[in-house]
C-alpha positions, 0 to 999 in steps of 0.5 A: 482515480487512482488510488496511493494504496498497493496489494502485497504480502508479509513475511510474518503471516499469511493475509495480504497487506496495504502500502501506502505509496504517495508521492505526499509523504517523504521519501516515497518513489515511484520506482519502489513500494515503501519497506512498512504496511499500514499497520507498520509489518514488513513488506516481501514482495508486490501482489495483485489482489485488489484493495477489496480484497485484501485480507487484513483488516488493520491495512484496509480500517488506516486507508481512510485516513489517507484516501485523497493524498495523490497516487503516482501516476504513470505518464506516457 
């Protein structure tokens, strides 16, 4: 199962954060990450941090509400 989250950085602090990236949300596109994190900060860049390594506790707590949403899949 692929989760609909990606780790990112924010220009407003030194922590890693999460964005919700799902076709279930209006305006989400598979080729473009959202501009706002789950804790409502601006997104700077994607990171390679796994979800378990994300530092923002507000983002981590917010994932519970979105776990059941689909992720963008990779088709070959």
